[in-house]
N, C-alpha and C positions, 0 to 999 in steps of 0.2 A: 504493500500500500504506500501511497505517497505520504510524506511527512506532513503532519498537521501541527501548527503552533497556535496556541490560545493564550491570551492574557487573562489571568484570573485576578480580579480586584474586588473591592467592596468597601463598605463603611466610609464613603466619601463625605457624607454629612454636609452636603451643600447647603449654604444659608446660615451656617452656625456663626453667630457674631460672638465669638469667644472673648471673654473679658469686656464685653460691650464695645468691641472694636470693629468698625467696618473694614479696617485693613485686614483683620484676621478673617472676616467673612470672605474677602477676596483671596486670601491665602488658601482656603479650602477649595475654592474654584480653580485656582492655579495648579494645585497639586493634582487634581483629577485631569486638568488640561495637559499636564506633563505625561500622564499615562496615555492619553489619546494621541499626543504627539509621537510617543514611542511606538504605539500600535501602527500608526500610519507609516512611520519611518521604517519599521521592520516588515511591514506588509503581512501582518499576522492574519490567520484565517478567521478569527473571531475574538471578541472581547466578552468575557463573562463577568457580570456584576452580581455579587452575592448578597445584595440587600443593603438597606440604609443609604439609598441614593441621596435623600434629603435628611436634614436633621430634624425636621418638623413635619407633622401631618398636614400642616397648612403653610407651605412655603410661600414666599412673596412672589409677585409677578416677575421681579428681576431674577429670582432664583430659577423659576420655571423656564424663562427665556434663555438664561445662561446655559442650563442643561440642554435645552433644545439646540443651541448653537454647537455644543460639543458633539451631540448625537449626529447632527447634520454633517459634521466633518468626517465622522466614521462612515456614514452612508455614502458620501461622495467618494470616499476611498474604496468603496465596495466591501467594507468590513462589517459583518452583522454584529449587533449588540444584543446579547442574550442576558436576561435579568430576572430576578425574583424580588418579592416584596419583603423588606425588613421590618422589625418591630417599631422603629422610629417613624417611618413614613406610612405605616399601615392605616388604612381608612376602613370604615365599616362596609362600604359597598365598592363602588368603582375606584380603582387605584390610579395613581399618577401614571404608572406604566401603561395602563389601558389607554390613556390619552396619547402618549407617545406611540403606542402600538397602532392606534387609529391613523396616525400620521405616517406610518411606515418607517419609523425611526428605531423602534425597539421590538424585540420578540420576547414576550413574557413566557418563561419556561413553566412547564406543568407536568402532569403525569403522562402527557403525550410526548413522544420522543421528537426532539429536533435533530435532524440528520445533518451531519457535517462529514461527508464522505462515509467512511466506515466507522464513524463515531456517532453514537446516539447520546443525546444530552437531555436529562430530566431535571425538574425543579420542584422543591417544596417551599412554599412561602413560610415566613416566620410563624411558629406555633407557640401560643402562650404556654407557660410552664404548667399551668393547671390542666391543660388539654392534651399534653403529651401522652399520658396513659390511654387516652381515648382515640388516638390517631388511627385512622382506618387505612391499613396497608392494602386493602383489596382494590383501592383505586388504581393500582398498578397491575391488576390481573389482566392478562392478555395484551399488555402494552409492550412486551419485549419485541425486539426486532432481530434481524440477522446481522446486526452490527458486530464488529470485532471487539469494540470497546464501548462500555457504558459508563457515563459520568453522571453523578448526582450532585446538584447544587442545593445547599441548605443555608439558612440563616439561624443558627442555633449554637448554644454552648453545649459541647458534647463530651462524653467520656470516650476514651480513657484519659483525657486531659483532666487535671485536678479540679478545674472549675466547672466541669461538665454537669449538665442536667439531664441529657438524653443519651442513653447508651447507644453508641454508633454500631456496636455489634448487633443489637436488636434490629436496627434499621437494615443493615446489610443482610441479616438472616431472613427477615420477613418480606423483603421485596422479592417477588418471585422470578428474579433473573440476576445474573451476576453483575455486581457493581465493581468497577476497576479503580475508581477514584471518587472521593467525596470532596468537593470544593466548597469550603465553608466561608461564612461571614459571621459577624457579631463580636468575636474577640478581636481586639485591636492590636494584638501582638502576633508577629509571624510565628507559626507553629507548624510542625510537620511530623508525621509518624506513619507507621504501617500497621494495619490491623489484618493479620494473616497476609493475604496478597493484595489488599486494598489500600491505596494511598489515602490519607486523611490530612487535610492541610488548611490552615488559615493564611491569607496573604498579609494580614495586618491592615490597619487603617491607612489612608493616604495622607492624613494630617494628624497632628497631636491633639487629642481631645482633652487631655489633662496632663498635669506635671508628672504623673506616674508613667507616662508613655515616653520614656527617655531614649529608647532604641530608635535608630533611623527608620523612617517610614519606607514601605516597600510594597511590591506586588509580585505575583507569581507568573512565570512563563511555563506553561504545560506543553511539553513536546510529546507527540504520539507518533510512533512508527512501528514497523514490524517487530522490532526487538522489545517493545513495551512502552511504558510511560515514564518520562523523566520530568521532574519538577525542579525549577531553579528560582532563586529570588533575585530581584533587581531593586536597587535603592532609588527612592524618589528624592530629589533635592527639595527641601522645605525650609521655612524660616527657622533660624536657630533659637533654641531655648538655652539660656545660659544660667547656670546655678553657681552663685558665688558664696562659698562658705566663709563665715566670719566667727571667730571665737572672741567673745567680749568679756571684759573684766570690769568689776565695779570701779567707778572713778569718773572724774570729769572729762577724761579723754576717750570715753567709750565711743561717742559718735564720730570722733576723728579716726579711730581705728576702722570703723565701718567705711568711711569715705576713702581712706587709703587703700583698703582692699578692693573697692570698686574701681579705683583709678588704675589698678594693675591690669584691667581687662578692656578690650574693645567691645563696647556694649551697643554701638550704633545700630539701630533698626532691629534689635533683638528683643525677645521676650526675656526679661531678666528677673530672676528671683534671688534675693539676698537671704541666705539661710543662716540664721543666728543660733549660736550655741554658746555655752559657757555659764557665767555667773547670772543667776536669775535676778540678782539685786541691781544689776547694771540697768540704769534707766535710759531709754532711748526714745526719741521722738520719731515715730514711723513716718509721719507726714514730711519731715525734713529729709529723711532718707529717700522717699519717693520723689521729692522735688529734685534732689541731687541726681537721681537716676535719669529723670527726664531732661535735666540740663546737660547731661552727657550724651543724649541722643537715643535713650532706650525707647523702643516702641511701646512696650507695656512694662511698667514698674511693679514689682511685687516683693513682699517680704514674707518669709516663712520663719516664724519664731519657734524653733524646735524646743526651746526651753519651756514654753507655755502652750505649745500646740496651736498657735495663732497663725492664720494665713490671711493676709490683707485682701487677697483676691478671692478668698473662699472657693478655691479650686478643688472640687471633690475628687478624691482618688478612689473612692469606693465605686464598685460597679452598680449602675442603676438598672433595675429590672422593671419593665413595664408590665403591669397586670393587664389582662384582657379587659377592655372597656365595658363590654357587655356584662361580664361577670360582676364587675364592681357596681354597675348601675342596678342590676337585678338585686344585689345584696342590699343596697341602700333603699330600694323601693319596698323590699320586704319589711324593713324597719318602720315604714310610714303607716302601716295598718290601713291601707286604702280600701274603699268599698269595692264591691264587685264591678260597679260602673267605672270607678277610677282605674282599676286594674285593666279593664277592657280597653279603655282609651289609651293607657300606657302601651299595651301590646300593639295597638294599631299604629300609634305614632312611630314606634321603633321597628315596625314591620317593613322590611326593605321591598316587599312585593306589592305594597300599596303605594300608588303614585300620589305625590303630594297634592296634585290638583283634584284627586278623588277623595281626599281625606274627609272633607265635610260631609259628602254624601254617604260615605261608608260609615262614619260615626253616627249619623242620623239613623241609618238602617239598623246597625247593630244595637244601638241604645233602644230603638223602638222595639226590637225583638226581645230585649231584656225586660222592658217595661210591660210587655204583653204577658210575661210569665209571672208578674207580681200581682198578688191578690191585695188590692187596696182596701178591701173591707175589713181586713184584720188589723187591729191596732198594733203599732210597733212598740215593743217593750222599751221603756226609757228608764234608766237608773237615775232617780231624782231624790236627793236627801229629803227625808220626811219633814225635817224642821223647816225647810224652804216651802214645802207644800202648804203649811199652816201658818207661815209668818205673815205679818201685816203687809210686807213688801210684795208678796206674790199673790195676795188675795184677789187681785183683779185679773190675773192671768187665767187662760183657759186650763181646765183640769187636764192632767196628763195621766195616761195609764201607767201603772206601776207593776213591775214584776215582783210578786209577793215573796219570792225566794230571796230577793235582794234586801228585804226588810228584816231587821233584827227583832227579837222578842221585846227588847226594851223600847224600841221605836213603836212597835204595835201597841204596847201598853200606853205610851204617851198619846198616840192617836185616840185610843179609847177614852182616856181621861179627858182629852180636849173636847171630844164629841159630847161626853156627859155634861161638861160644864156649859156647853152651848144649849143643851136640852133643858137644864135646870135654871138657866138665867131668867130672871123675872123681867117683865116689860120695863123698859126704861121710862122713868117719869118725865113728863113734859117740863120744859124749861120756860119759866114765866118771864124772865127778864134777861138783861144783858150782863148782870153782875155774876161773877164766878162764885161768889159766896153762897148762891142759892143752889149749887150742885149738891146732890145727896152725898152723905158721908162715905158710902161705899165707893164713890167715884172720885175720891181725893187721894193724891200720891202719898208717899211715905212721910214727907215732911209736913203734910197737911195743907199745902198750898197749890200743888200742881194738879190740874184736872187730868183724869185718866180715862181711857176708853174701857169697854167691857172686857178687853183682853189683859187689862192691867198695865198697858203701856201709856206713858205720859203723852198727852196731846201737845203738839207744837203750837206756838202762839197763833200762827196764822190759821190753823185749824180751829182753835178755840174761838177766834173772832167770827169765823164763818158759821159755827154752830150756834153761838149765842146771839148773833146779830139780829135774829128775827124770831118772834114767837110762832110756834107751829100753828097756833089757832088763828093767826092773823094773815094767813096766805090768801092772796087774791085769787079770783076765779081762774084767770089764765095760768097762774102758777100751779093751782090745783090740777088743772087739766094737763099741764105739761108733766107734772109729777105722776099722774095716772098713766099717761102714755108711756113714760119712761119705765114704770113698773111693768106695764104690759109687754114692752119690748124685752125687758130682762127675763120675764117668765117664758118668752117664746124660745123653744129649744133651737140652738144654732147648729148648723151642719158641721160635721167633723172636718177640720182643716188638715189636709195631708201635706207634709213636707217631703218633696221628691227626694231630697238629700238623705232622708232616713232610710230609703229603700235602695239607694244606689250604693 
């Protein structure tokens, strides 16, 4: 067979404004551009991108157009770009790769083989850690070809590497045809090993995403010929990260020691970190150190105080793992105790099969079907404190049905006593004047001055004035008629008011 050469790269993270620097954003673009330049110069047969093309699921328009420009250069050179979706750029439905694929710039790898001569190339998009045990290998059933070599592209942290989450032995064993090389993305450091007769390798990221990535950036060149598969690494020229160690001692000259150490290095246009060690009692003004670094031409000034674990740029060195967004959302929704109607609407809104333009009609239809199943003649049990049911403040509200199982024995006894007091209460004597001294003795408060109602509650002044302002026997005819009509209205039973929210 003819020799086939493929560039294997990934984790380009286009659009990453590291340290809030637009220059660093351009650095990530330039690093991937260098890979494209090499691909065109070498005339390779294909470029494989193993995921995390963009740093964000929502790249800016500039990032989208920049990537399109690089892909166009490959297309004009007759070099196919084959890619999968990484965890950083993964969207719920249509992916950015689908956009570029529709433009004829990228081929999205899948369980269907992409043929490159006698080589068949397959791909698996990034799988959330929680879904790895559920991965369905049967999607590869019947997909094998008569190719001499089969390559699999994945964006995962895999075993046998120490950081692995998915055992690559399981993948190789359960795919129903031979895999001769697994080309990976996600880990930003170059790694390579063999599992039995299968190559397993990471090319590393094209730019430094953190200060922990101190090794030179690189990509892989995969050469396939009759004698087998060979994989080599090629270094990418990137902006230098410079780390200046300084051991400081307590005293007035501590800051001068730092300045002298910085002046021993060429820091122009570099990302510079001063790493402080030594006496924790040595007091240093970090802002003065950063100003000095900038005055000497540093692109990004940073300080790592190893004495106290302080990093002025807060550059994380821990690996960030992105959970599956759908799993996180479902977990939070379960905590909200939504009604059946609310859960129905949530499922519809997040259903990728329902077009957004049809959402209103679909919601109306589904909720209508739900409402038809509800018997509105049955009262909805509502848990209401008994004290509120018989308090003065709730006396004018409509009665609510109570689930007796929710009422304690002491509460039932209180209700019974309250009802007995109402039944035994004597008719209230008429008030003959506006003087509060004429109130009966049983309607006077504890200190003997405040008027009280029949429930033992002290009347407010404005209520007292309204009660005593007019003798009941002196009502005019219109007032009597109005009072009679009001009493008639009160005696008329009102229809039950149903709150739709109680049923949904």
